[in-house]
C-alpha angles and dihedrals in degrees: 000000000000117000118238118240126240091268097054098033115106113234096169114140134165104242123204097237095173098050133090097255111097115246093233090055091052091052090045093053092045090056092046090052090053089050094048091047091054094245085120117037132198107284095025115131118247122216120269124251088260093051092048093047091050094044096048095031095234135125120281087242089060092047090047090054093051091052091044091055092048089054095046090052091050098249096114142025132199121217129179112256091013105061123212119330139175119271135174115281113257119276118228111239104202102204092192090074126067105221132149123236094250095051091041094055093045091053087055091053092251130131110244124207139159140217110211109224098174140357109182139154111230135181113248119240142156118358092358092066090054093046094048094035093231135132124268107274096021115148115261127182113226119201125186114185137173106221117215133187122191089347094305121116107240110167147354116231130192117190133184117196124183107239094202087080097039110040113193094018089121090066093061116108100236092180084084107014130082111237094216094045091053092046091049099041101036102030103025092237117167117190112221105177145336141215109226134185120197122205137165117223139153121270119258121234091259091050094050091051096046095043096039093234132133119276113270091015112160116266128200103224120194117188116190148172113208118205136194124231086262089060092251116142113243100182144353110210147163121207118194113200127191105257093217092051100044141042128180122238133187135184110221119204112239089232087077092062116088 
């Protein structure tokens, strides 16, 4: 059965205008229910502020707040020339747990895959030699991958791995293999901890094209150095996540609160 578009879809709802629940919240929840029920699928257009205000007989400010909340919760995205459309809700990225993309997506019940953008052997220099604790000119494997879940581009990852510890790693086909699984199964590597830095920055032109997001969209950038229990660097990496698809979370022990 063909799905109706935003113009023909009925958004009529009897709002409780005398209750304590704000009207914008009632509209927001009604739209979320339609998304969760499959009446509105990812990529479907949502009505404009004007259309919502007319359908629900509310002010445009109320309609605007409902759409704003949908976008802030990751259920919708606005793009110039396209309007506002349905997206996947944001995924929580718990930065207190070291977990690879493949394992993370499988735990969420999603199908992970990767598109290999580059697999190159470089000579370490500058800051990279310090981060990986290798000598200048040491062989380093560089991997650039587009990370995908259920067919949707989610992130761009660039990794640097010192080959002195993992001879032959560069011959692995990482278009189909998980880096951490190969390191664990073939080389017996066990990650112990990581230093991570989180930043928010605009998407580059390449990122906007590969991830199908607007130019200058906000990205969640996580730079990390992963270490073994023997204090040997495993990997220096930078993961760039779509800001409207991810948000970082952390549990802080109460002992840190004075």
